[in-house]
N, C-alpha and C positions, 0 to 999 in steps of 0.2 A: 385458594384463589388469590391472584396477585394483582394489586392495583399499582399502575405505573404512572409516574410523572416525568416528563422530559423537559429539561431546561435548555432552551435554545435562545440565542442572543436576540434581544429586542432591538428595535430601531435605536441607533445611538442617541437620538434626541430625547428618548424617553428616559435615559439614564441621567444621573446627576452630572452637572457640568464639569467639576474638577476631573472626574474620570475621563470624560471625553477629551479634555485638554491634554491630560497625560498621554492618552492613546495617540492623539494626533501629533503631539510634540515629539514623542519618542520615535514614531514612525518616520519622522523627517530626518532623523539622524541614523536611520538604518536599523533600528531595534525592532524585534518582533514582540510587541507588547500586547497583542490581541488576547493571548491566553490569560495573562494576568488580569486584564481588564474584564474579560468575559467571566472569569471565576468570581470576581467581586460582584458583578451583576447577578450571577447565579446565586451567590450567598444572600444577596438582598431579596431575591425572589423566594429563596428557600425559607427565610425568616417569615415572609408573608404566609407561605403555605403551612408552616408549623402551627399557625393559629387554628387551622381547621383539620389538620391531618397528623397522624403519627407514622413516622417512617421507620421501617426495620433496617433498611440498608440504603446507602447512596452509592451509586456507581458513576464514577467520573471516567469519561472517555478521552484519555490522553491530554487533558488540560493541565492537571497538576499545578494549578495556580494557587496563590496565597489565599484566595477565597475558599478553595477546597479545604485548606487547614481550618478555616473558621467554621466550615460545615462540620468537620470532624470534631472540633472543640465543643460543638453543641451536644455531643454525646451519642450521635448516631454513627454506627459502624460504617466505614467508608472504604470502598475498594476502587481501584483505578485500572483501566486497561491501557497498557503501553505497547504499542505495536513495535516500536524499537526506540531506544533513547536518542535524543536529539544530537548527542555527541557523534553518532554515526553520520547524520546529515551534514553536520559541521565539518567533520573530517573529510568527507568526500567532496564537499564544496571547496574546501581549502586545497585539496589535491588537484581538483579540476580547474581551479582559478587560473586564468591566463595572465593575470597581472598581480602585483603586490596589493593594489587597491581592492581587487576582487577577493583576495585572500583575507585581508583585514575586515572587509565588509562581512564576510561569512562568519568570522569569529565574533563580531559584534552582534550579529543578527539573532543568534539562538540563545534563549533564556535557560541555559542548561543548569545554572546554579539554583534557580528557583525550583525547577523540577526535582533536582536532587534533594533539596530541603523538604519538599512536600512528600515525595515518595517514601522517605524514611519514616514518616509519621503516620502512614496509613495502615489499615488492618491487613490488607493484602494488595499485591500488585498482580494483575492478570497479564500474561504474555501470550501472543498468538502462535508461538512455536517454541520448540525447545531451544533453538539457536537464539531467538529473541530473548528468552528467559535468561540465558547465560549472559547475554550482553547487558540486560537490565541489572542483574545481580552485580556484575563487575562495575558498571557505570555508577550505580547508586550505593554500592557497598551494602547490599541487602543480604541477609542470611537466606539460605536455600528454601527454608520452610515458609518464608514470606512471599515467595513468587510462585504463582500457580500457572500451569500451561493449559490454555483452552484454545485449541486450534480454531481458526476461522472456519466457517462452513460455506457450502454452496447449495443453492436451491436446485437439487438434482431433477426436480420435476419440470422446472423452467429451462434449465441449462441441460440439454439432452441431445442425443443424436437425432437429427431430423431427416428421415429418408426422402422427404419431399424437397429437400434443399440439396442439389447436386454439388459435389466438390468441383472447384475451379482449378484447373491444372496450374501448378506452381504459384498458387496464390498464397501470399504471406500476410499476416496481420500482426500489428503492434498496437497495444492498448496502454495508454498512459500519457502523462504530461511530458511531452518531448523536450520542453525547456528545463525540466528538472534533471539535473546532472545525474541524480541517483538512478534514473530510469534507463540510462545508457543508450538513448536513441542515436547519439553520435556514433557509437561503435557499430550499431546495426547498419547505418547508412554507409560507413566506411567499408564494412564487409560487403555490402551490395555493390559498392563501387568496384570491388575486386571481381565480383561475379558477373557484372553487367554484360560483358562481351562473350560469356560462355553459357549463361543460363537465362532462359526467357521468362523471368519471374515478373510478378506484379505485387506491389506492397500496398496495403490499405493501412493508413496510419490514423488511429482513432484518438482524437485529442479533444480538449475542451474548447468549443468555439468562442467562449467568453474571454479567453486569453489571447493576447496578441503574440502569436508564435514568432520566434526569431531564429532559433538554432536550426530546426529541421528544414524550413523552407530555404534558408541560406545554403545549407549543405546539399540539398536536393539540386539546387541550381548549380552550385560549384562542381558537383560530380556528374552533371549532365543526366540526372535521373527524372526529370520533370515528366516524361512520358511513361514512367514506370511506377510512380508513386501517387497515390490518391489520398488527399486529406479529407476525411469524412466529417470532422467535427464531432460534437457530442451526439451519441445515438441512444435510443431507448434500450432497455434490457432485451426486448424482443428483437431489436435490430442487432444487438451483440450476438444473440443466439444464432441469427442467420449468418453473420460474418464469421463466427467461429466454425459453423458447419461448412461454409463455403471454402474455408482455408484448408490448404494441405498441411501447413505448419503455422503455428503461432510462435512469435519470438518474444522472449522476455530477457533482454540483455542487461538487466539491472546490476548496479554496483553493490546493492544491498536490498533485500526485501525481508521485512519481518514475517511475512507469510507468502504473498504473491497471489492475490485474488484473481486477476485476469488469467493467470496461468491455470489456476484450479478450475475456473469457469470453462476455459477451452478444453481442458481434459474431460470435464463432465459432458461436454458435447462430442467427445470421441475424437478430438484432434490432438495430435502430439505437439509437445512444446520443446523448442530449443531455448534453453535458459543458461544462465551462468551458475557456477557452483557457489555463489555468494549467498549469505544469509540463510533463509529457510528453504531454498529450493531443493537441496538434497533430501529434506524431509518429505517434500511434496512429490518430487519427481524421482522415480527409480531410473537411474542413468542406463540407457540402452534398452530398457523395457517399456517405459511409458513416455519416454522423451530422451533428450540428449542434453548433457551438461558440459559446458566449456568454461575455462577460466575467465573471470571478469576482465574486461579491457583487452582480451586477446582477439584481435580482429581476424587474424589468419585462422585461428581455431573455429571462430564463429562462422566464417565463410566456408570452411571445409565441412562443418556439420550441416549447414544448409545445403551445400552442393550434394552431399551424400543422400540426404533424406529426400530432397526434391527429385533426385534421379531414381529413387526406389519407392514408388507409390504403394506397393504391396507392403513393404516394411512400415511405411508411415501409417497405413490402415491398421496393421496389427498393433502398433504402438498406441494408436488412438483407442482401440477397443480395450486394451489393458489399462489405459489411463482412465477411461470411464469407470471401469470396475474399481480401481484404486480409490477414486474420489467417492464413489457411492458407498464404499466400505468404511472409509476413514474420515472423510471431511464433509459431513452433512451438518446443517444447522440444528437438527434435532439432537445430534450428539453434543454439539457445542452448548445448546440450551440446557441439557441435562447436567452438564458439568457446572454451568453457572448457577443453576438452582441449588446444587449441592453446596457450592461455595457460599451462596447467600444464607442458607440454613446454618452453615458452620459459623460464620462471623456474626450472624444475627441472634445467636442464642443468648 
């Protein structure tokens, strides 16, 4: 039997004042100090819990802050999941920056040095794909045996084909933060600008309603796509299941993905995915069988892939059925949990 404790950030006013000041001050100069500050708060809470509990393993979820080192120094084996190293985000933001100011801001923002220092001192680092594991080993100079691959999973009982939800002809779905340059929304909208006079598509863009979107609404207006693009805002998991089932194609034009959870969820619902060949997508999607892969940032290739798949619903249905089978066989949460338990037993001996 496993007893679990989750450390989540408390209200900042509950933390000690110097840390609040540090977090506020550094954010004002464009630094991403949340992870360092949270890790110190987590360590503070961890010390309180140690008075009443004995922990076999601590699992850090991509914080890799200095507080994580203090937890490890207490003698408890510590592992961390890293979906991908921040150097990937930094590189893409620098490449996508439209001005020198944006490029410099991206370099300052990411606390890559801290994560590198912490990752090298943990018992294991968990990566969510083989490609992410290679990136982590390279970025943090870790030996191969210190990095373990545990693919993310999908709840295949929730995310499933629904016969009661009919497909909507030429319906496309994008799920992700459209203002995040890594998600590639710009390239999807540029591809749709190419297709708008020849394909009668409609796109549902699922984004977080709590953010003030800038990029996608501007491009939709600029390309004259306002009548063809719906912004749904954040939806429930049940709502996502319906959207995935309604779609003929789900599009993931990311510049990099450590795994690609929306793509995997769509596949579990029996919907083919057009994605880039970046990051872990080639591990998730079998090109030509369960979806289509195109080069990242290649707008013409993305437009061509969408054109072909939307013109051939029978092929899209066959790909969707194969996609469902692939996820059910390889990417379930049960499979992921079994690998994590094996890892906990190994480091906790």
